C-alpha positions as CSV (number, residue, x, y, z in Angstrom):
1,M,28.5,-27.5,-17.3
2,T,25.6,-25.1,-16.8
3,R,23.3,-27.9,-15.8
4,F,25.9,-29.1,-13.3
5,R,26.1,-25.6,-11.8
6,V,22.3,-25.3,-11.6
7,R,22.1,-28.7,-9.9
8,R,24.9,-27.8,-7.5
9,G,23.1,-24.6,-6.6
10,A,19.8,-26.4,-6.0
11,V,21.6,-28.9,-3.8
12,V,23.3,-26.1,-1.8
13,A,20.0,-24.3,-1.4
14,V,18.3,-27.5,-0.1
15,L,21.2,-28.0,2.3
16,L,20.9,-24.4,3.6
17,V,17.2,-24.8,4.1
18,L,17.8,-28.1,5.9
19,A,20.4,-26.3,8.1
20,F,17.9,-23.7,9.0
21,G,15.4,-26.4,9.9
22,V,17.9,-28.0,12.1
23,A,18.8,-24.7,13.7
24,A,15.1,-24.0,14.3
25,A,14.6,-27.4,15.8
26,L,17.6,-26.9,18.1
27,A,16.2,-23.4,19.1
28,V,12.8,-24.9,19.9
29,Q,14.5,-27.7,22.0
30,A,16.6,-25.1,23.8
31,Y,13.6,-23.0,24.5
32,R,11.7,-25.9,25.8
33,T,14.6,-27.0,28.0
34,A,14.9,-23.4,29.4
35,G,11.1,-23.5,30.0
36,D,11.4,-26.8,31.9
37,H,14.2,-25.4,34.0
38,R,12.1,-22.3,34.8
39,A,9.1,-24.5,35.6
40,Q,11.2,-26.6,37.9
41,A,12.5,-23.5,39.7
42,D,9.0,-22.2,40.1
43,R,7.9,-25.5,41.6
44,V,10.8,-25.3,44.1
45,L,9.8,-21.8,45.1
46,R,6.2,-22.8,45.6
47,D,7.4,-25.7,47.7
48,Y,9.5,-23.1,49.7
49,A,6.3,-21.0,50.1
50,R,4.4,-24.1,51.4
51,L,7.3,-24.8,53.8
52,G,7.2,-21.2,55.0
53,A,3.4,-21.4,55.6
54,A,3.8,-24.7,57.5
55,R,6.5,-23.2,59.7
56,V,4.4,-20.1,60.4
57,A,1.4,-22.4,61.3
58,Q,3.6,-24.6,63.5
59,W,5.1,-21.6,65.4
60,T,1.7,-19.9,65.9
61,A,0.1,-23.1,67.2
62,T,3.0,-23.6,69.6
63,Y,2.7,-20.0,71.0
64,I,-1.1,-20.4,71.3
65,Y,-0.6,-23.6,73.2
66,Y,1.9,-22.0,75.7
67,A,-0.3,-19.0,76.2
68,V,-3.5,-20.9,76.8
69,R,-2.2,-23.9,78.7
70,P,-1.3,-22.1,82.1
71,P,-4.8,-20.7,82.8
72,L,-6.3,-24.1,81.9
73,K,-4.0,-25.8,84.4
74,A,-5.1,-23.2,87.0
75,L,-8.8,-24.0,86.3
76,Q,-8.0,-27.8,86.5
77,H,-6.2,-27.3,89.8
78,A,-9.2,-25.3,91.3
79,Q,-11.5,-28.1,90.2
80,E,-9.4,-30.7,91.9
81,V,-9.3,-28.6,95.1
82,A,-12.9,-27.6,95.3
83,A,-15.1,-29.4,92.8
84,H,-18.3,-28.3,94.5
85,K,-17.5,-24.6,94.1
86,P,-18.2,-22.5,91.0
87,P,-15.1,-22.0,88.7
88,P,-12.9,-19.2,89.9
89,E,-13.3,-15.7,88.4
90,P,-10.7,-14.5,85.9
91,K,-9.1,-12.1,88.5
92,D,-8.7,-15.1,90.9
93,L,-6.8,-17.2,88.4
94,H,-3.2,-17.6,89.5
95,F,-0.7,-19.0,87.1
96,D,2.9,-18.4,86.2
97,T,4.2,-17.4,82.7
98,M,7.8,-17.3,81.6
99,E,9.2,-13.8,81.2
100,H,9.5,-14.1,77.4
101,E,6.0,-15.6,77.0
102,F,2.8,-13.8,76.2
103,S,0.3,-13.6,79.1
104,I,-3.4,-14.0,78.0
105,A,-4.7,-13.2,81.6
106,P,-5.7,-9.6,80.9
107,Y,-7.9,-10.6,78.0
108,I,-9.9,-13.3,79.8
109,R,-13.6,-12.3,80.3
110,F,-15.2,-15.3,82.0
111,T,-14.4,-18.9,83.0
112,F,-16.8,-21.8,82.8
113,R,-17.4,-25.4,83.8
114,M,-19.7,-27.6,81.7
115,D,-21.0,-31.2,82.3
116,L,-20.8,-32.7,78.8
117,T,-23.5,-35.3,79.6
118,S,-26.2,-33.1,81.1
119,G,-25.2,-29.8,79.3
120,R,-25.2,-28.0,82.7
121,L,-23.0,-24.8,82.3
122,E,-21.6,-22.7,85.2
123,T,-19.7,-19.5,84.6
124,S,-17.8,-16.9,86.6
125,G,-16.9,-13.4,85.6
126,Q,-18.5,-11.3,82.9
127,A,-22.2,-12.1,82.3
128,L,-22.9,-14.2,79.2
129,P,-25.5,-13.1,76.7
130,A,-28.2,-15.7,76.0
131,A,-26.9,-16.3,72.4
132,V,-23.3,-16.9,73.6
133,R,-24.5,-19.3,76.3
134,R,-26.6,-21.2,73.8
135,W,-23.7,-21.3,71.3
136,L,-21.3,-22.6,74.0
137,I,-23.8,-25.4,75.1
138,D,-24.3,-26.5,71.5
139,T,-20.7,-26.2,70.4
140,L,-18.6,-27.7,73.2
141,P,-20.0,-31.3,73.2
142,V,-19.6,-31.6,69.4
143,H,-16.1,-30.0,69.4
144,T,-15.0,-32.2,72.2
145,H,-15.8,-35.4,70.3
146,T,-14.7,-34.3,66.9
147,V,-11.8,-31.8,67.2
148,Y,-10.4,-31.9,70.8
149,D,-6.8,-33.0,70.9
150,T,-6.3,-35.4,73.8
151,S,-2.5,-35.4,73.4
152,W,-2.3,-31.6,73.9
153,H,-5.1,-31.8,76.6
154,M,-6.7,-28.6,75.2
155,G,-8.8,-27.2,72.5
156,T,-9.9,-23.8,71.2
157,V,-13.0,-22.6,69.4
158,L,-13.4,-19.3,67.5
159,G,-17.0,-18.4,66.8
160,Q,-19.3,-15.4,66.3
161,P,-22.8,-16.1,67.6
162,N,-25.1,-13.4,66.4
163,G,-22.0,-11.5,65.1
164,D,-20.4,-11.4,68.5
165,R,-16.8,-12.8,68.1
166,R,-15.7,-15.1,70.8
167,Y,-12.5,-17.1,71.4
168,V,-12.8,-20.1,73.8
169,A,-10.1,-22.3,75.2
170,Y,-10.9,-25.4,77.3
171,T,-9.6,-28.7,78.6
172,V,-11.7,-31.9,79.4
173,L,-11.6,-34.0,82.6
174,R,-12.4,-37.7,82.5
175,D,-14.7,-39.5,84.9
176,S,-13.9,-42.7,86.8
177,E,-14.6,-44.8,83.7
178,G,-12.2,-42.7,81.5
179,A,-14.9,-41.0,79.5
180,L,-14.7,-37.3,78.7
181,R,-17.1,-35.7,81.3
182,T,-16.3,-32.2,82.4
183,A,-15.1,-29.2,80.3
184,L,-13.2,-26.5,82.0
185,G,-12.2,-23.3,80.2
186,F,-12.3,-19.6,79.6
187,E,-13.4,-17.1,77.0
188,T,-11.1,-14.3,75.8
189,K,-11.2,-11.4,73.4
190,P,-10.2,-12.5,69.9
191,T,-7.9,-9.5,69.8
192,A,-5.6,-11.4,72.1
193,L,-4.6,-13.4,69.1
194,T,-2.9,-10.5,67.4
195,P,-0.1,-9.8,69.9
196,L,0.2,-13.5,70.3
197,V,0.9,-14.0,66.5
198,V,3.2,-10.9,66.5
199,Q,5.3,-12.6,69.2
200,A,5.2,-15.9,67.4
201,T,6.5,-14.4,64.2
202,D,9.2,-12.2,65.8
203,T,12.1,-12.0,63.4
204,Q,14.6,-12.3,66.2
205,K,13.3,-15.8,67.1
206,F,11.7,-17.0,63.9
207,A,13.0,-17.7,60.4
208,L,10.5,-18.0,57.6
209,L,12.7,-20.7,56.0
210,P,15.6,-22.7,57.4
211,R,18.8,-20.7,57.4
212,P,20.6,-23.1,54.9
213,L,18.0,-22.3,52.3
214,T,17.9,-18.6,52.6
215,G,21.6,-17.8,51.8
216,G,21.6,-15.1,54.5
217,V,18.5,-13.2,53.3
218,Q,16.8,-11.4,56.1
219,Y,13.3,-12.6,57.0
220,D,11.6,-9.3,56.8
221,S,12.6,-8.9,53.2
222,M,12.0,-12.5,52.2
223,G,8.3,-12.6,52.3
224,S,5.0,-11.5,53.9
225,I,2.5,-13.2,56.2
226,I,-1.2,-13.0,56.7
227,I,-3.1,-14.8,59.5
228,T,-6.9,-15.2,59.1
229,D,-9.7,-17.1,60.8
230,R,-12.1,-19.4,59.2
231,Y,-14.5,-16.5,58.5
232,G,-11.8,-14.7,56.5
233,V,-11.2,-12.0,59.1
234,E,-7.6,-11.0,59.3
235,I,-5.9,-11.6,62.7
236,Y,-2.5,-10.3,61.7
237,R,-0.6,-9.2,58.6
238,T,3.1,-8.0,58.3
239,A,3.6,-4.3,57.6
240,T,5.1,-5.0,54.1
241,Q,3.1,-7.1,51.8
242,Y,4.4,-8.7,48.6
243,T,2.6,-10.0,45.5
244,S,4.1,-12.9,43.7
245,P,3.1,-16.3,42.2
246,F,4.9,-18.0,45.1
247,T,2.1,-18.0,47.6
248,A,1.0,-20.9,49.9
249,R,-1.6,-21.3,52.6
250,D,-1.6,-23.8,55.6
251,T,-4.0,-24.3,58.6
252,I,-2.8,-23.6,62.1
253,G,-5.2,-26.3,63.2
254,T,-8.9,-26.8,63.8
255,D,-8.1,-27.4,67.5
256,M,-6.5,-23.9,67.5
257,G,-9.6,-22.1,66.4
258,D,-9.5,-22.8,62.7
259,L,-6.8,-20.2,61.9
260,F,-4.9,-20.1,58.6
261,A,-1.4,-18.9,57.7
262,Q,-0.7,-17.4,54.2
263,V,2.9,-16.9,53.2
264,T,4.0,-15.0,50.0
265,L,7.7,-15.1,49.0
266,R,9.1,-11.9,47.6
267,E,9.7,-12.5,43.9
268,A,12.9,-10.4,43.9
269,M,14.4,-12.9,46.4
270,A,13.8,-15.8,44.1
271,D,17.3,-15.6,42.6
272,K,18.8,-16.0,46.1
273,L,16.6,-18.9,47.1
274,I,17.4,-21.0,44.1
275,I,21.0,-22.4,43.8
276,G,22.5,-20.6,40.8
277,G,19.5,-18.2,40.6
278,L,16.4,-18.3,38.6
279,P,17.0,-19.5,35.0
280,K,16.9,-16.4,32.8
281,S,14.7,-16.4,29.7
282,R,16.7,-17.5,26.7
283,L,14.0,-16.5,24.3
284,P,15.6,-13.2,23.1
285,L,19.0,-14.9,22.6
286,I,17.4,-17.9,20.8
287,L,15.3,-15.6,18.6
288,G,18.3,-13.4,17.9
289,L,20.5,-16.4,16.9
290,L,17.7,-17.9,14.9
291,G,17.1,-14.5,13.2
292,L,20.9,-14.2,12.5
293,T,20.9,-17.8,11.1
294,A,17.9,-17.0,8.9
295,A,19.6,-13.8,7.7
296,L,22.8,-15.6,6.9
297,I,21.0,-18.4,5.1
298,G,18.8,-15.8,3.3
299,T,22.0,-14.0,2.2
300,A,23.5,-17.2,1.0
301,L,20.4,-18.1,-0.9
302,F,20.3,-14.6,-2.4
303,Q,24.0,-15.0,-3.4
304,L,23.2,-18.4,-4.9
305,R,20.3,-16.8,-6.9
306,R,22.6,-14.1,-8.0
307,E,25.3,-16.6,-9.0
308,S,22.7,-18.6,-10.9
309,Q,21.5,-15.4,-12.7
310,L,25.1,-14.4,-13.4
311,T,25.8,-17.9,-14.8
312,R,22.8,-17.6,-17.1
313,L,23.8,-14.1,-18.2
314,R,27.4,-15.2,-18.8
315,T,26.0,-18.1,-20.9
316,D,23.9,-15.7,-22.9
317,F,26.9,-13.4,-23.2
318,I,29.1,-16.1,-24.6
319,S,26.4,-17.2,-26.9
320,G,25.8,-13.6,-28.1
321,V,29.5,-12.9,-28.6
322,S,30.0,-16.2,-30.4
323,H,27.1,-15.3,-32.8
324,E,28.4,-11.8,-33.3
325,L,31.9,-13.1,-34.1
326,R,30.7,-15.9,-36.3
327,T,28.5,-13.8,-38.6
328,P,31.2,-11.3,-39.7
329,L,33.9,-14.0,-39.9
330,A,31.6,-16.1,-42.1
331,Q,31.1,-13.1,-44.4
332,I,34.8,-12.2,-44.5
333,R,35.7,-15.9,-45.2
334,M,33.0,-16.3,-47.9
335,F,33.9,-13.1,-49.8
336,S,37.7,-13.7,-49.4
337,E,37.3,-17.2,-50.9
338,T,35.2,-15.6,-53.8
339,L,38.0,-13.2,-54.5
340,T,40.8,-15.8,-54.1
341,L,39.1,-18.3,-56.4
342,G,38.4,-15.6,-59.0
343,R,34.6,-16.2,-59.0
344,V,33.7,-12.5,-59.4
345,R,32.3,-11.6,-62.8
346,S,33.0,-7.9,-62.9
347,D,34.9,-5.1,-61.2
348,E,31.7,-4.0,-59.5
349,E,31.3,-7.4,-57.8
350,R,35.0,-7.2,-56.7
351,R,34.5,-3.8,-55.2
352,R,31.3,-4.9,-53.5
353,S,33.1,-8.0,-52.0
354,L,35.9,-5.8,-50.7
355,A,33.4,-3.4,-49.2
356,I,31.7,-6.2,-47.3
357,I,35.0,-7.5,-46.1
358,D,35.9,-4.0,-44.8
359,Q,32.4,-3.6,-43.2
360,E,32.6,-6.9,-41.4
361,A,36.2,-6.2,-40.3
362,R,35.1,-2.9,-38.8
363,R,32.3,-4.7,-36.9
364,L,34.9,-7.2,-35.6
365,T,37.2,-4.4,-34.6
366,H,34.4,-2.7,-32.7
367,L,33.4,-5.9,-30.9
368,V,37.0,-6.7,-30.0
369,E,37.5,-3.2,-28.6
370,N,34.4,-3.7,-26.4
371,L,35.6,-7.1,-25.2
372,L,39.1,-5.7,-24.4
373,H,37.7,-2.8,-22.4
374,F,35.2,-5.1,-20.6
375,S,38.1,-7.4,-19.7
376,R,40.2,-4.5,-18.3
377,S,37.2,-3.3,-16.3
378,E,36.7,-6.8,-14.9
379,R,40.3,-6.8,-13.7
380,Q,39.9,-3.2,-12.6
381,T,42.8,-2.1,-14.8
382,A,40.8,0.2,-17.1
383,H,42.2,3.7,-17.3
384,I,41.9,6.8,-19.6
385,A,44.2,9.6,-20.7
386,P,42.2,12.8,-20.8
387,E,43.3,15.6,-23.1
388,P,41.6,18.7,-24.7
389,T,39.4,17.1,-27.3
390,A,37.2,18.9,-29.9
391,L,34.0,17.0,-30.2
392,A,32.9,18.1,-33.7
393,P,35.8,16.5,-35.7
394,L,35.8,13.5,-33.4
395,V,32.0,12.9,-34.0
396,Q,32.6,13.3,-37.8
397,E,35.4,10.8,-37.7
398,V,33.2,8.3,-35.9
399,I,30.4,8.8,-38.4
400,D,32.7,8.3,-41.3
401,A,34.0,5.0,-39.7
402,F,30.5,3.7,-38.9
403,A,28.9,4.8,-42.2
404,P,29.4,1.5,-44.0
405,L,27.7,-0.4,-41.1
406,A,24.8,2.0,-41.1
407,A,24.5,1.9,-44.9
408,A,24.0,-1.8,-44.8
409,R,20.6,-1.2,-43.1
410,G,19.8,2.0,-45.0
411,V,20.3,4.1,-41.9
412,T,21.2,7.8,-42.3
413,L,23.6,9.4,-39.8
414,A,23.2,13.1,-39.0
415,A,25.3,15.3,-36.6
416,S,24.9,18.7,-34.9
417,V,27.9,19.5,-32.7
418,P,29.2,23.0,-32.0
419,E,32.6,23.5,-33.5
420,D,34.0,25.2,-30.4
421,L,32.9,22.5,-27.9
422,V,36.1,21.2,-26.3
423,V,36.2,18.7,-23.4
424,P,39.0,17.2,-21.4
425,A,38.4,13.5,-22.5
426,D,40.2,10.5,-23.8
427,P,39.5,10.5,-27.6
428,G,39.6,6.8,-27.8
429,A,37.1,6.4,-25.0
430,V,34.7,8.9,-26.5
431,R,35.0,7.2,-29.9
432,Q,34.2,3.8,-28.2
433,M,31.2,5.2,-26.4
434,L,29.8,6.8,-29.7
435,L,30.4,3.6,-31.6
436,N,28.6,1.5,-29.0
437,L,25.6,3.9,-29.0
438,L,25.5,4.0,-32.9
439,D,25.7,0.2,-33.0
440,N,22.7,-0.2,-30.7
441,A,20.7,2.5,-32.6
442,V,21.3,0.7,-35.9
443,K,20.9,-2.8,-34.6
444,Y,17.7,-2.3,-32.6
445,G,16.1,0.5,-34.7
446,P,14.1,0.1,-37.9
447,A,15.8,0.0,-41.3
448,G,15.8,3.3,-43.1
449,Q,15.7,5.4,-40.0
450,E,17.7,8.5,-39.2
451,V,20.1,8.4,-36.3
452,R,21.0,11.8,-34.9
453,I,24.1,12.8,-32.9
454,G,24.1,16.1,-31.0
455,A,26.0,18.0,-28.3
456,T,25.4,21.0,-26.1
457,R,27.1,22.9,-23.3
458,E,25.0,23.4,-20.1
459,N,26.3,24.8,-16.8
460,G,29.9,24.0,-17.4
461,R,29.1,20.4,-18.6
462,A,29.0,19.0,-22.1
463,R,26.2,16.7,-23.1
464,L,26.7,14.4,-26.0
465,W,23.7,12.4,-27.2
466,V,22.6,9.8,-29.8
467,A,18.9,9.5,-30.7
468,D,17.2,6.9,-32.9
469,G,13.7,6.2,-34.1
470,G,13.4,2.7,-32.6
471,P,10.8,1.2,-30.3
472,G,12.3,2.9,-27.2
473,I,13.2,1.4,-23.8
474,P,10.5,1.1,-21.1
475,P,11.0,3.4,-18.1
476,A,11.2,0.4,-15.7
477,D,14.2,-1.0,-17.6
478,R,16.2,2.2,-18.2
479,E,18.5,1.5,-15.3
480,R,18.8,-2.3,-15.8
481,V,20.0,-1.9,-19.4
482,W,23.3,-0.5,-18.0
483,E,24.0,-3.7,-16.1
484,R,26.5,-6.1,-17.6
485,F,25.1,-9.0,-19.7
486,W,21.5,-7.7,-19.3
487,R,19.3,-7.4,-22.3
488,L,15.7,-6.4,-22.8
489,E,13.2,-9.4,-22.6
490,R,11.9,-8.6,-26.1
491,D,15.5,-8.9,-27.5
492,R,16.6,-12.1,-25.8
493,G,14.5,-14.4,-28.1
494,S,15.0,-12.3,-31.2
495,S,17.4,-13.0,-34.1
496,I,19.3,-9.8,-33.1
497,A,22.7,-10.8,-31.7
498,G,24.0,-9.0,-28.7
499,S,26.6,-9.4,-26.0
500,G,24.9,-7.3,-23.3
501,I,28.0,-5.2,-22.5
502,G,27.8,-2.3,-24.9
503,L,25.9,0.1,-22.6
504,A,27.8,-1.2,-19.6
505,V,31.1,-0.1,-21.3
506,V,29.5,3.3,-22.1
507,R,28.6,4.0,-18.4
508,E,32.0,2.7,-17.2
509,L,33.9,5.1,-19.6
510,A,31.6,8.0,-18.6
511,T,32.2,7.4,-14.9
512,L,36.0,7.3,-15.5
513,H,35.6,10.8,-17.0
514,H,33.7,11.9,-13.8
515,G,30.6,12.1,-15.9
516,R,27.4,10.1,-16.2
517,A,25.0,8.5,-18.7
518,W,21.3,8.1,-18.8
519,I,18.3,7.4,-21.2
520,D,15.6,9.8,-22.4
521,D,12.6,9.6,-24.7
522,T,13.0,11.3,-28.1
523,G,9.3,11.8,-28.8
524,P,6.2,12.8,-26.7
525,D,4.7,9.4,-27.3
526,G,7.8,7.6,-25.8
527,A,9.0,6.3,-29.2
528,G,12.7,6.2,-29.9
529,T,15.6,6.3,-27.6
530,R,18.0,9.1,-26.7
531,V,21.1,8.2,-24.7
532,V,22.9,11.1,-23.1
533,I,26.5,11.2,-22.0
534,E,27.5,14.1,-19.7
535,L,31.2,15.1,-19.5
536,P,33.1,17.9,-17.8
537,A,33.6,20.8,-20.3
């Protein structure tokens, strides 16, 4: 039966460990799934940032086109009317702009005409520094053949010859054979781009993301914009700037002066931009549930271990009780048969046989009393009936009753109890406590020793003690010996029989009296044991 219980406990322990392994695997899988969902949401938000950057670039390019195209048309018209004359000066350019459109006219510094074949450059307006003229002659032919957008009929160049920032817009006329021949254009201050971009990103006209994606979030709180040129110089930035991992950059176009748009989505708006919001981290919940599972499984394993220990202790208890019962019963039976069959040779042998029968019967009575009290305490039905009890005569009565058992091992019993010491106690319970302590002292102490019983009154409490000359109890075990079924390691493999409930019954009875019990040394070298019972006096 014991082996079956051990095996069952091992199987249950393995199943619990496996259950924890499954729970851990599920937790890891759930964490990975939550991480995948979050990664997917992050990818969507980065795509939104790229979409926003593309929309800013598109709107900015459109506004630049509509700002630059009218003066270029005016220059083209002047060329068609009077090709032999120099290009008109900026103040003589006449073109119409829509009321809501930005006019670049106030920022134009000079106009030009350039023969792309010969490199001949004519200008009107502000005088050109030599470095700017040289840059323009070198740049326009290359730009025309590599960047110029023939579908838009215009191109822009942003440069800084010798650190002098210049922004040039031009269109190209074809000759009779259809080849790009003459470039007409103007140069304007690069600062003209700032109000142009401001108008292009006006929140009243422009949405950073399409309305169906924003869920009603206002543009100015959704993200921030920075426009830079190819040199890294900022052309424009929104007043409020956000920092988040959802940032994207797009080009406004090499034909628009190599400008770049950077968009950063506000991280706080991520929940509103993702359907259902950003997946929340499940790590604290998963770790909490995993920790709870581990705690429950640990508790279950601890209980299994306790149950296994209890099973072993009960087995030892049953074995010890059986041995304690068998020995006196065997003695009683043997000497009873001797008397019954008339095998005694003298009256002395008859008296000795009767004395042994009486001694073993007392031992059985004492053991049965312990078992009965232990059974009542297990069922929580143990109770006492306190009454004024004089300890001196009660101790003497116990000594007289236990003397035959002590004499069998040559043990001498001595008592020192004040005659006037009276306590409110149950006499039967006190008798049982003393008998248990005397039994332990005689059983585990050396033969021929003296066992002393004493009592004192201190601070309104009575202290009753039993001291022996045995090997003593190690300090580390002095609390454990009060536990049920527990015996010292040195005694478990010895020939001394024991049930492991004697001291447990003593403490139980002391507690019922609102008292306590503990163990002291009897000598300075730690030899011997003194068990003290404290009762109200």
